N, C-alpha and C positions, 0 to 999 in steps of 0.2 A: 475690625480687622478681617482680612480675607484669607482663606486657606483653601487648599484643594480637598483635604480630608480632615474632618474633625471627629475625634473620639470623645464622647462624654463619659467620664468615669475612668479613674486611674487605679483600678483594682487589677486582679489577675487577668481577666479577659481584656480590659482596656489597655494595659501595658503591653500585652502580647499582640493586640491588634495594632498598636502604634509601631511596634517593631516590625510586624509583617507588612504594614502599609509603607513604612519608610524604606525598608530593605528592598521591597519589590519595586517601588516606584522610581527610586534613584533620582531624586530631585524634586518631587512634589512636596508642597508645603503641608506637613502633617502636624496637627496640634492635638494635644490631650488637654481637656478641661477638667480639672479635679477640684471638687468643692472643699476638700480638707487641706490643712497645711502641709500634709505629706501624703503621697500616694501609697496604696497598698496597705491601708490600715487594717483591713480584715485579714489579709494574709498574715499580718504580724501576730495574730492571736490564734492561728490555726495550729492544731496539734499541741496545744498548751505551750505555744511559742516555739515549738521545734519544727513545725511545718512539714507535714506529710503531703508532699506536693503531687505525687502520682502513685499509681499502682502498676507494677510491671507485668501484669497479666496480658495474654494475647486477647484479641477482640472476642473470641468465643467464650473466654472465661471472664473478661471484663464486662461485656454487655449485659449479663444477667443482673449486675449490680446497678444498672441504670433503671430507675423505677418507672419512668415514663418515656415514651417515644424513643426507644432504643435505635430504631432504624434511622431516625433523623440524625443521630450523632455519628453514624458509621463513616460518612465521607470525611468529617472533621477528624475523627480518630485516625483514619488511614493517612491523612495529610500530616498529622502530628501524633505518632505512636509514642508510648512511654519511653521507648528506647531513643526516639528522636529528641524528646524533651530532655532526657538525661544528657544526651550529646550536646544539645543547645546550651545547657547550663555549664557543662564541662568546657566548651569552647570559650565561654565567657568567664572562666576562672572559678567556677563553683563545682566541686566534686560531690558525688552522691554516695550514700550508704543505703543498702537494702536490708530491711528488717523483716521479722516474722509477718506472714500474711502478704508478702510481696510489696510491702509499703516502702516507698522511697523517701528519704530525708536528705537535706543538705548535710554534708559531712561535718559541718560545724555545729549542727543542731540549732542554728539560730535562724528563725524566720526572717529576721531583718536582712540577712544575707541574700535570701531569695528576692526580696523587694529591691535591694540595692542592685543586684545583678540584672533584674528585669529593667529597672530604670536606666541603668548604664547601657544595656544593649539597645534600648529604644532610642536613647539620645545619640549614641554613636552611629546608629543607622540613619539619623537625620531628623528624628521627631523632636518636637519641642513640648515640654510638659509644663503647663501653666497651673500653678496651685492657687488655692483660695479663690477659685472661679466657680461660683455656684450658678449653674444655668437655671433660670426660672421659667423660660418659655422657649418653645421650638416651633417655628412656623415654616411650612413648605412654601417656596416662592413660585409664582405663576410661571416663570420662564425656566424653572428647574433650579435645583439647589435648595439651600436652607438658610434661614436666619435664626440666630440664637441670641437671646437677651439674658444677661447675667445680673445678679444683684450688684447694685452700685451704678447700673446704667450702661456698662460696657456691652457692645454688641459684636457678633461675629457672623460671617457668612461663609458658606462652603459649598462645594459641588457634591461631595459625598459625606454622609453622616453615619457614624457607627454609635449606636446606643449600647453602652456597657455599664449601666448604672447599678447593676446588682439587684437584689431583691429587697426584702423588708427586715431580714435578720440582722441583729446587732446594729440598730440605727445609730448608735454612738460612733460607728466607724464611717458613717456617711450614707448608708443604705436606707433610704427613706421612701423608696417606691416611685420616685419621680418618673422613671422610664415607662412605667405602666400607663400613666396619664398621657404622656406624649404619644405612645403607641396608639392608644384609643383615639386620641384627637386626630391621628392620621389614618384612621379607619381600621385599625387592627383589633382583634378580639383578644381579651386578656382572661385566661382561665382563672377561676377562683383560687386565691392564694391562701395558704395556711402554713403554720410552722411544721417543720420536719426535722428529724434528728434532734430531738429535744427531750427534756425530762418529763416522765409521766409521774403524776402525783397521786399516791395511794390515798384512799379515803382515811381521814384522821391524821395524816402525816403533817399537815400544816394547820395552824390555828387561823381560821378564816372568819371574816366579818359576817354578820347575819345577812347583809345585802352586799353583793359585789358592786364595784363602781359602775355607774351608768355608762353604757356604751362598750362594756367589756365583751370581747369575743366569747361566744359560748364555750365553756370549758376552760377558759384561760385563767390560770392562777399565777399571779406575778411571783417571780422567784424571790422577791424581797419579803413576801409574807412569812411571818415567823413560824418556825417548826414547833410542833407539839412535843411533849415529853417523849412520846412514842417515836416520833420522827427523829428526835435527838439521839435516842437509844440505837437507832439503825444507821444514822448518818456516819459515813466513814467505813461501813462494812462493804466488803467485796466478796462476791460469790463466784467461784471458778467452776467451769464445766457443769453448769446446770442446764436444764431444759425448761423453757418458758413457753407456755401456750397462751395466746391472747384470744379472748372470746368477746363477741358482740352478742349479748344475751346468751343463748345456748349454742350459738354458732361459732365454730372455730374460725378466727380471722387469720392467724399466722402462728407458726411454731418455729422456734429457733433454739439452737444449742450453743452455749459458750459462756461468756462472763457478763455479770451485771454489777453495777456499783450503786450504793445508796449514798446520795449526796445531799447538800443543802437544798437542792432543787427537787429531788425525788429519785426515781429510778432512771439511771443512765447506764453508761458502759456500752460495749459493742453491741450486745443484743438488745439492750434497752433502747438504744437509738434505732436499731433495725425495726423494732416493733412499733416505734412511736408514730411513724407515718400513718399506718392503718388505724392505730388507736386514736390519734388526734382527729382523723377524718370521721371516724365513728362517733366520737364525742360531739363534734360539731353538728353531725347529723342527728343527734339526739339518742344514740344507742347507749345502752348500759355496757360499759367496758370493764372487763376483769382479767387478771393474769393468774394463771395457775403455775406455780413454780415447783418443779420436781428437783429437790435438792440432792437426790441420790439416783440419777437416771441410769447409772451402770449397774444398780442393784435391783433385782426383781423384788416385787412386793413381798412375796412369801419368804424370801431369803432375809429381807430386812426385818420382817416380823420375828423370825427365828432368832436373829442376832439380838434384837431388843429384848426378847424373852430371856435369852441367856444372861443378860445384864440386869435383869429386873430386881435382883437382890441388892444392887448398889443404891446409894443415896441418889435422889433425883438429880442434884446438881452434878454429881460425878458422871452419872449415866449420860446426861445431856452433853457434857464436855467431850465424851467419847464419840458423839455423833455430829456435833455442830462446832463451828469456830466459836471460841469463847465470847468474842465480841458480838456475835449474833444472838446469843441465847436470850438476853433480856427482851429484845424486840420481837423475836420469834414467839416466845412464850406469851408475851403480852397480847399478841394478835391471835393466839390460839388458846383461849381460856378453857376449852374442853380438855386440855391435856392433864388437868389435875382434878382429882376427886378428893376434896379436902386438901391434905398435905401429900396424898399419894399420887404418883404419876400414872396416868392411864396409858399403858404401853400400846394398846390397839389404836387409840387416838393419835399417839405420837407417830406411829408408822404411817397412818393416813396423812397426817400433816406434812411429814417429810417428803412424801411422794406427791402431795397436792396442796401446797401452801397457797391459799387463795387470797389475793389482794384486789379489792374493788378499786377502780381508778376514778378519782374524783375530777381530775382535770390534767392540765399540761402547762408547762412553762412556755410562754409565748415568744414573740419576736425578740424580746429583750435579751434572750440568751439561747435561742435555737441556732443550730449550725447552718441551716439552709432553708430557703423558702420553696415550698412546693407550689405549683401553679405558675402562671406568667403568660407571656406572649405566646399565642397559639402557634405551634410549629407548622401547622398545615398552611399557614400564611407566609412561611419563610422558605426560601429555596435551600435545601439541605447542602447542596454542593457549593454554595457561595455565601450563605447566611444573609442574602439580600431579600428584602421584602418583596412579596408578590404583588403588593398593592401600591407601593410608592417607590418609584425608581430612585436609586442612589441612597436608599436607606437600608442599613444593616443592623442586625441584632446579634449579641453574643453574651455568653455567660449566664448568670443566675436570673437575668431579666426574662429569659426564655422559660417556657414550660418544660424544663428538664431538671430532674433532681435524682440523686444517687444515694447509695449507702455510704456510710463513713468508711474511710480507708484510702483516701487519696483520689477517689473517683470523681467527686464534685470539682476539685481543683483542676484535675486533668481536663475535664470537659470544658471548664472555663478557658484554660489555656488553648485547647484545640479549636473551640469555636471562635475565640478571639483571633488567633492566627489566621484562620480561614477568612474571617470577616475582613481583617486588615488587608490581606493579600488580594482578596476579591475586589475591594474598594479601589485598590491601586491599579487594577488592570485597565 
Protein backbone atom coordinates (compact mmCIF):
# COMPACT_ATOMS: atom_id res chain seq x y z
CA UNK A 1 0.00 0.00 0.00
CA UNK A 2 1.27 3.46 -0.89
CA UNK A 3 0.88 6.62 1.21
CA UNK A 4 2.27 10.12 1.26
CA UNK A 5 3.02 10.11 5.00
CA UNK A 6 3.21 7.15 7.36
CA UNK A 7 3.45 7.47 11.14
CA UNK A 8 4.69 4.37 12.97
CA UNK A 9 3.11 4.31 16.42
CA UNK A 10 -0.33 5.39 17.60
CA UNK A 11 0.58 6.83 20.97
CA UNK A 12 0.43 10.44 22.13
CA UNK A 13 3.08 11.66 19.67
CA UNK A 14 1.89 9.49 16.79
CA UNK A 15 -1.79 10.42 17.01
CA UNK A 16 -0.94 14.12 17.24
CA UNK A 17 1.47 13.76 14.30
CA UNK A 18 -1.34 12.14 12.29
CA UNK A 19 -3.66 15.03 13.11
CA UNK A 20 -0.98 17.61 12.25
CA UNK A 21 -0.08 15.94 8.96
CA UNK A 22 -3.66 15.39 7.78
CA UNK A 23 -4.93 18.79 8.87
CA UNK A 24 -1.99 20.64 7.29
CA UNK A 25 -1.80 18.66 4.01
CA UNK A 26 -5.52 18.71 3.12
CA UNK A 27 -5.62 15.69 0.84
CA UNK A 28 -2.38 13.78 1.33
CA UNK A 29 -2.75 10.13 2.23
CA UNK A 30 -1.74 9.86 5.88
CA UNK A 31 -1.53 6.47 7.59
CA UNK A 32 -0.82 5.48 11.18
CA UNK A 33 0.51 1.96 11.71
CA UNK A 34 -0.18 0.84 15.27
CA UNK A 35 0.97 -2.60 16.44
CA UNK A 36 -1.64 -2.92 19.22
CA UNK A 37 -5.39 -3.61 18.82
CA UNK A 38 -6.10 -0.10 20.08
CA UNK A 39 -4.01 3.08 19.89
CA UNK A 40 -2.94 5.11 22.91
CA UNK A 41 -2.43 2.17 25.27
CA UNK A 42 0.19 4.00 27.33
CA UNK A 43 -1.97 7.13 27.57
CA UNK A 44 -4.67 4.95 29.10
CA UNK A 45 -2.56 4.23 32.20
CA UNK A 46 -1.09 7.70 32.78
CA UNK A 47 -2.01 9.51 35.96
CA UNK A 48 -3.51 6.28 37.36
CA UNK A 49 -6.00 6.34 34.51
CA UNK A 50 -6.89 10.02 34.94
CA UNK A 51 -4.30 11.32 32.42
CA UNK A 52 -2.41 14.44 33.47
CA UNK A 53 -1.87 15.46 29.84
CA UNK A 54 -0.05 18.79 30.22
CA UNK A 55 1.15 21.40 32.67
CA UNK A 56 0.01 24.98 32.14
CA UNK A 57 3.27 26.70 33.07
CA UNK A 58 4.92 29.25 30.81
CA UNK A 59 8.06 28.18 28.92
CA UNK A 60 10.35 29.76 31.52
CA UNK A 61 8.71 27.72 34.27
CA UNK A 62 8.08 24.61 32.16
CA UNK A 63 11.59 24.22 30.68
CA UNK A 64 13.45 23.52 33.97
CA UNK A 65 11.34 20.34 34.25
CA UNK A 66 12.84 19.02 30.99
CA UNK A 67 15.81 16.95 32.15
CA UNK A 68 17.67 16.81 28.82
CA UNK A 69 17.97 19.05 25.79
CA UNK A 70 15.64 21.85 26.89
CA UNK A 71 16.56 24.06 23.95
CA UNK A 72 15.60 21.37 21.47
CA UNK A 73 11.97 21.43 22.69
CA UNK A 74 11.54 25.23 22.58
CA UNK A 75 10.26 25.45 18.98
CA UNK A 76 7.81 22.57 19.46
CA UNK A 77 6.55 24.10 22.70
CA UNK A 78 5.94 27.47 21.05
CA UNK A 79 4.13 25.73 18.21
CA UNK A 80 1.88 23.95 20.73
CA UNK A 81 1.73 25.68 24.11
CA UNK A 82 -0.25 24.15 26.99
CA UNK A 83 -2.99 26.71 26.32
CA UNK A 84 -3.05 25.66 22.63
CA UNK A 85 -3.34 22.02 23.64
CA UNK A 86 -6.22 22.71 26.02
CA UNK A 87 -7.93 24.69 23.24
CA UNK A 88 -7.38 21.76 20.83
CA UNK A 89 -9.10 19.32 23.19
CA UNK A 90 -11.89 21.83 23.86
CA UNK A 91 -12.53 22.29 20.13
CA UNK A 92 -12.88 18.53 19.82
CA UNK A 93 -15.32 18.23 22.73
CA UNK A 94 -13.10 17.49 25.74
CA UNK A 95 -12.94 20.06 28.53
CA UNK A 96 -10.08 20.50 30.99
CA UNK A 97 -9.65 20.83 34.76
CA UNK A 98 -6.51 22.39 36.28
CA UNK A 99 -5.34 20.99 39.60
CA UNK A 100 -2.55 21.69 42.11
CA UNK A 101 0.85 22.16 40.53
CA UNK A 102 -0.67 23.50 37.27
CA UNK A 103 -1.54 19.95 36.18
CA UNK A 104 -4.21 19.65 33.50
CA UNK A 105 -6.64 16.70 33.35
CA UNK A 106 -9.65 15.90 31.18
CA UNK A 107 -12.77 17.08 33.01
CA UNK A 108 -14.05 13.50 32.97
CA UNK A 109 -10.83 12.21 34.61
CA UNK A 110 -10.88 9.35 32.10
CA UNK A 111 -7.68 8.80 30.13
CA UNK A 112 -9.73 6.89 27.55
CA UNK A 113 -11.47 10.17 26.65
CA UNK A 114 -8.10 11.71 25.76
CA UNK A 115 -7.33 8.76 23.48
CA UNK A 116 -10.78 8.84 21.87
CA UNK A 117 -10.52 12.59 21.27
CA UNK A 118 -7.09 12.29 19.65
CA UNK A 119 -8.19 9.38 17.46
CA UNK A 120 -11.34 11.21 16.42
CA UNK A 121 -9.46 14.44 15.63
CA UNK A 122 -6.91 12.59 13.49
CA UNK A 123 -9.49 10.62 11.51
CA UNK A 124 -11.75 13.65 10.99
CA UNK A 125 -8.74 15.54 9.62
CA UNK A 126 -8.29 12.73 7.08
CA UNK A 127 -5.76 10.31 8.60
CA UNK A 128 -6.35 6.55 8.59
CA UNK A 129 -5.34 4.50 11.65
CA UNK A 130 -4.51 0.88 10.90
CA UNK A 131 -4.37 -1.31 14.02
CA UNK A 132 -2.65 -4.65 14.57
CA UNK A 133 0.06 -3.57 12.12
CA UNK A 134 3.41 -4.48 13.63
CA UNK A 135 6.19 -2.95 11.53
CA UNK A 136 9.18 -5.30 11.48
CA UNK A 137 11.56 -3.51 9.15
CA UNK A 138 12.09 -0.05 7.68
CA UNK A 139 14.19 0.48 4.56
CA UNK A 140 15.17 3.73 2.86
CA UNK A 141 14.56 3.58 -0.91
CA UNK A 142 17.33 4.60 -3.29
CA UNK A 143 15.09 7.06 -5.17
CA UNK A 144 13.67 8.59 -1.98
CA UNK A 145 10.97 7.46 0.35
CA UNK A 146 10.66 4.38 2.53
CA UNK A 147 9.53 0.76 2.41
CA UNK A 148 7.97 -0.82 5.50
CA UNK A 149 7.36 -4.53 6.08
CA UNK A 150 4.83 -5.72 8.65
CA UNK A 151 4.29 -9.01 10.43
CA UNK A 152 2.18 -11.20 8.15
CA UNK A 153 3.89 -9.96 5.00
CA UNK A 154 1.98 -6.71 4.37
CA UNK A 155 4.18 -3.91 2.94
CA UNK A 156 3.82 -0.14 2.73
CA UNK A 157 5.70 2.60 0.92
CA UNK A 158 5.68 6.33 1.66
CA UNK A 159 7.40 9.57 0.77
CA UNK A 160 7.67 10.82 4.37
CA UNK A 161 8.04 8.72 7.50
CA UNK A 162 7.44 9.73 11.13
CA UNK A 163 8.84 7.40 13.80
CA UNK A 164 6.72 7.77 16.97
CA UNK A 165 7.28 4.36 18.51
CA UNK A 166 7.92 5.52 22.08
CA UNK A 167 10.65 4.20 24.33
CA UNK A 168 11.05 1.00 26.34
CA UNK A 169 8.81 1.74 29.33
CA UNK A 170 5.68 -0.37 29.86
CA UNK A 171 6.43 -2.84 27.03
CA UNK A 172 2.98 -4.39 27.48
CA UNK A 173 1.56 -1.22 25.87
CA UNK A 174 3.63 -1.81 22.72
CA UNK A 175 6.75 0.21 23.54
CA UNK A 176 9.55 -2.23 22.80
CA UNK A 177 12.28 0.05 21.43
CA UNK A 178 11.84 -0.79 17.74
CA UNK A 179 12.36 2.83 16.71
CA UNK A 180 15.87 2.88 18.15
CA UNK A 181 16.98 0.05 15.86
CA UNK A 182 15.50 1.67 12.75
CA UNK A 183 17.12 5.01 13.66
CA UNK A 184 20.53 3.36 14.06
CA UNK A 185 20.12 1.46 10.77
CA UNK A 186 19.57 4.82 9.04
CA UNK A 187 22.71 6.34 10.54
CA UNK A 188 21.43 7.93 13.74
CA UNK A 189 23.09 7.83 17.14
CA UNK A 190 20.96 6.48 20.00
CA UNK A 191 22.00 7.72 23.43
CA UNK A 192 22.14 5.06 26.15
CA UNK A 193 18.65 4.32 27.46
CA UNK A 194 17.70 3.72 31.09
CA UNK A 195 14.50 3.84 33.20
CA UNK A 196 13.40 7.18 34.66
CA UNK A 197 10.50 8.20 36.91
CA UNK A 198 10.61 4.82 38.58
CA UNK A 199 10.62 3.23 42.02
CA UNK A 200 13.86 3.18 44.00
CA UNK A 201 14.26 0.00 46.04
CA UNK A 202 15.88 0.38 49.49
CA UNK A 203 18.30 -2.30 50.62
CA UNK A 204 16.29 -5.00 52.39
CA UNK A 205 12.92 -3.86 51.01
CA UNK A 206 12.62 -6.84 48.65
CA UNK A 207 13.48 -10.49 49.11
CA UNK A 208 16.02 -11.04 46.35
CA UNK A 209 17.53 -14.23 44.94
CA UNK A 210 21.20 -14.92 45.62
CA UNK A 211 21.90 -14.44 41.94
CA UNK A 212 19.96 -12.04 39.71
CA UNK A 213 18.72 -13.36 36.33
CA UNK A 214 21.38 -13.51 33.63
CA UNK A 215 21.34 -10.42 31.41
CA UNK A 216 19.66 -8.16 34.00
CA UNK A 217 20.52 -4.49 33.75
CA UNK A 218 22.81 -3.48 36.59
CA UNK A 219 20.69 -2.38 39.55
CA UNK A 220 17.40 -3.61 38.05
CA UNK A 221 15.06 -5.24 40.57
CA UNK A 222 11.88 -6.48 38.94
CA UNK A 223 8.75 -5.12 40.58
CA UNK A 224 7.37 -8.64 40.88
CA UNK A 225 10.09 -9.57 43.40
CA UNK A 226 8.40 -10.24 46.78
CA UNK A 227 8.65 -7.67 49.56
CA UNK A 228 10.42 -8.48 52.81
CA UNK A 229 8.58 -8.16 56.12
CA UNK A 230 10.20 -4.74 56.52
CA UNK A 231 9.07 -3.70 53.04
CA UNK A 232 5.53 -4.84 53.86
CA UNK A 233 5.58 -2.74 57.06
CA UNK A 234 6.38 0.39 55.02
CA UNK A 235 4.27 -0.33 51.93
CA UNK A 236 1.31 2.03 51.78
CA UNK A 237 2.94 4.76 53.90
CA UNK A 238 2.99 8.29 52.48
CA UNK A 239 5.23 11.06 53.81
CA UNK A 240 4.17 14.66 53.27
CA UNK A 241 6.46 17.70 53.17
CA UNK A 242 9.74 15.91 53.76
CA UNK A 243 13.19 16.78 52.43
CA UNK A 244 15.11 14.00 50.70
CA UNK A 245 18.78 14.22 49.73
CA UNK A 246 20.27 11.68 47.34
CA UNK A 247 23.94 10.80 47.64
CA UNK A 248 26.40 9.02 45.37
CA UNK A 249 28.94 7.92 47.93
CA UNK A 250 29.63 11.07 49.96
CA UNK A 251 28.61 13.44 47.15
CA UNK A 252 25.19 15.10 47.00
CA UNK A 253 23.37 14.17 43.80
CA UNK A 254 20.10 16.02 44.31
CA UNK A 255 17.88 17.46 47.02
CA UNK A 256 14.09 17.71 46.81
CA UNK A 257 11.25 18.79 49.10
CA UNK A 258 7.74 17.33 48.90
CA UNK A 259 5.96 13.98 49.19
CA UNK A 260 7.10 10.37 48.84
CA UNK A 261 5.18 7.10 48.83
CA UNK A 262 6.29 3.61 49.84
CA UNK A 263 4.71 1.17 47.39
CA UNK A 264 5.04 -2.46 46.42
CA UNK A 265 7.84 -1.29 44.11
CA UNK A 266 9.79 0.82 46.59
CA UNK A 267 10.05 4.59 46.99
CA UNK A 268 7.85 6.52 44.56
CA UNK A 269 5.66 9.63 44.75
CA UNK A 270 6.47 13.08 43.33
CA UNK A 271 9.96 13.55 44.76
CA UNK A 272 10.78 9.84 44.67
CA UNK A 273 10.27 10.01 40.91
CA UNK A 274 12.22 13.25 40.63
CA UNK A 275 15.21 11.69 42.35
CA UNK A 276 15.03 8.44 40.43
CA UNK A 277 16.67 9.63 37.20
CA UNK A 278 19.98 10.58 38.81
CA UNK A 279 19.86 7.65 41.22
CA UNK A 280 19.25 5.09 38.47
CA UNK A 281 22.06 6.55 36.38
CA UNK A 282 24.36 6.41 39.42
CA UNK A 283 23.47 2.78 40.16
CA UNK A 284 24.07 1.75 36.55
CA UNK A 285 27.46 3.47 36.71
CA UNK A 286 28.36 1.49 39.83
CA UNK A 287 27.96 4.21 42.46
CA UNK A 288 26.72 3.53 45.99
CA UNK A 289 23.41 5.42 46.22
CA UNK A 290 21.68 6.41 49.45
CA UNK A 291 18.81 8.67 50.49
CA UNK A 292 18.75 10.83 53.61
CA UNK A 293 15.19 11.71 54.63
CA UNK A 294 14.53 14.69 56.90
CA UNK A 295 11.10 13.92 58.35
CA UNK A 296 10.95 17.27 60.17
CA UNK A 297 12.51 19.79 57.75
CA UNK A 298 10.62 22.75 59.25
CA UNK A 299 11.93 22.03 62.77
CA UNK A 300 15.56 22.91 63.64
CA UNK A 301 17.55 20.06 65.21
CA UNK A 302 17.92 21.80 68.59
CA UNK A 303 14.19 22.52 68.79
CA UNK A 304 13.37 18.91 67.90
CA UNK A 305 15.74 17.60 70.56
CA UNK A 306 14.12 19.88 73.16
CA UNK A 307 10.64 18.70 72.18
CA UNK A 308 11.64 15.04 72.41
CA UNK A 309 13.29 15.66 75.77
CA UNK A 310 10.05 17.18 77.10
CA UNK A 311 8.22 13.99 76.08
CA UNK A 312 10.84 11.58 77.42
CA UNK A 313 8.70 10.54 80.37
CA UNK A 314 6.09 9.00 78.09
CA UNK A 315 6.09 5.32 77.07
CA UNK A 316 8.10 4.82 73.88
CA UNK A 317 5.06 3.91 71.78
CA UNK A 318 3.14 7.01 72.88
CA UNK A 319 6.15 9.26 72.30
CA UNK A 320 6.68 7.90 68.79
CA UNK A 321 2.99 8.40 67.94
CA UNK A 322 3.38 12.08 68.76
CA UNK A 323 6.25 12.41 66.29
CA UNK A 324 5.44 10.01 63.45
CA UNK A 325 2.41 8.75 61.49
CA UNK A 326 1.32 5.60 63.27
CA UNK A 327 1.61 3.48 60.11
CA UNK A 328 5.29 4.47 59.73
CA UNK A 329 6.47 3.58 63.23
CA UNK A 330 7.12 -0.15 62.71
CA UNK A 331 9.14 0.32 59.52
CA UNK A 332 10.99 3.37 60.83
CA UNK A 333 12.06 1.75 64.10
CA UNK A 334 13.00 -1.52 62.37
CA UNK A 335 15.47 0.35 60.14
CA UNK A 336 16.87 2.35 63.10
CA UNK A 337 17.81 -0.24 65.75
CA UNK A 338 19.96 2.36 67.56
CA UNK A 339 16.75 4.01 68.83
CA UNK A 340 16.47 1.59 71.73
CA UNK A 341 18.76 0.73 74.62
CA UNK A 342 17.07 -2.37 75.89
CA UNK A 343 13.44 -1.29 76.33
CA UNK A 344 14.33 2.39 76.71
CA UNK A 345 14.09 4.88 73.85
CA UNK A 346 17.32 6.72 73.01
CA UNK A 347 15.97 10.25 72.53
CA UNK A 348 19.23 11.63 71.05
CA UNK A 349 19.28 8.83 68.46
CA UNK A 350 15.60 9.50 67.72
CA UNK A 351 16.17 13.18 66.92
CA UNK A 352 19.13 12.22 64.71
CA UNK A 353 17.04 9.63 62.84
CA UNK A 354 14.09 11.98 62.36
CA UNK A 355 16.38 14.55 60.77
CA UNK A 356 18.47 12.06 58.79
CA UNK A 357 16.76 8.70 58.17
CA UNK A 358 19.25 6.93 55.93
CA UNK A 359 18.13 4.38 53.35
CA UNK A 360 20.73 2.70 51.16
CA UNK A 361 19.35 2.02 47.68
CA UNK A 362 19.81 -1.51 46.36
CA UNK A 363 18.32 -0.92 42.92
CA UNK A 364 15.38 0.29 40.88
CA UNK A 365 12.27 -0.97 39.11
CA UNK A 366 12.98 -1.23 35.40
CA UNK A 367 11.13 -0.70 32.15
CA UNK A 368 8.30 -3.00 33.26
CA UNK A 369 6.85 -0.16 35.37
CA UNK A 370 8.91 3.02 34.85
CA UNK A 371 7.00 6.05 33.59
CA UNK A 372 9.45 7.15 30.91
CA UNK A 373 12.63 6.12 29.12
CA UNK A 374 15.67 8.39 29.43
CA UNK A 375 18.02 8.40 26.43
CA UNK A 376 17.07 7.83 22.80
CA UNK A 377 17.68 9.32 19.36
CA UNK A 378 20.34 12.03 19.62
CA UNK A 379 18.61 15.39 19.22
CA UNK A 380 21.79 16.90 17.72
CA UNK A 381 20.91 14.87 14.61
CA UNK A 382 17.32 16.20 14.39
CA UNK A 383 16.20 19.69 13.27
CA UNK A 384 14.44 21.27 16.26
CA UNK A 385 12.18 23.47 14.13
CA UNK A 386 10.80 20.58 12.07
CA UNK A 387 11.70 17.29 13.86
CA UNK A 388 13.24 16.13 10.55
CA UNK A 389 16.38 14.02 10.51
CA UNK A 390 19.57 15.85 9.55
CA UNK A 391 20.82 12.57 8.08
CA UNK A 392 17.89 11.14 6.11
CA UNK A 393 15.56 13.35 4.07
CA UNK A 394 11.87 12.75 4.75
CA UNK A 395 12.46 11.02 8.11
CA UNK A 396 11.01 12.56 11.28
CA UNK A 397 11.14 11.64 14.98
CA UNK A 398 8.84 12.63 17.83
CA UNK A 399 7.90 11.68 21.36
CA UNK A 400 9.70 9.35 23.72
CA UNK A 401 11.90 7.83 21.01
CA UNK A 402 13.91 11.08 21.19
CA UNK A 403 16.54 11.73 23.87
CA UNK A 404 14.16 13.98 25.82
CA UNK A 405 12.67 13.17 29.23
CA UNK A 406 11.01 15.29 31.89
CA UNK A 407 9.79 15.34 35.47
CA UNK A 408 6.40 13.91 36.36
CA UNK A 409 3.51 16.39 36.20
CA UNK A 410 2.29 16.46 32.59
CA UNK A 411 5.63 17.53 31.11
CA UNK A 412 6.45 14.31 29.26
CA UNK A 413 3.03 14.02 27.64
CA UNK A 414 3.08 17.64 26.56
CA UNK A 415 6.48 17.18 24.91
CA UNK A 416 5.11 14.11 23.11
CA UNK A 417 2.11 16.06 21.83
CA UNK A 418 4.20 19.10 20.87
CA UNK A 419 6.94 17.20 19.01
CA UNK A 420 4.30 15.00 17.38
CA UNK A 421 2.31 17.93 16.05
CA UNK A 422 5.42 19.66 14.73
CA UNK A 423 6.68 16.47 13.06
CA UNK A 424 3.34 15.85 11.37
CA UNK A 425 2.93 19.43 10.17
CA UNK A 426 6.49 19.53 8.89
CA UNK A 427 6.10 16.25 7.01
CA UNK A 428 3.01 17.67 5.29
CA UNK A 429 4.76 20.76 3.92
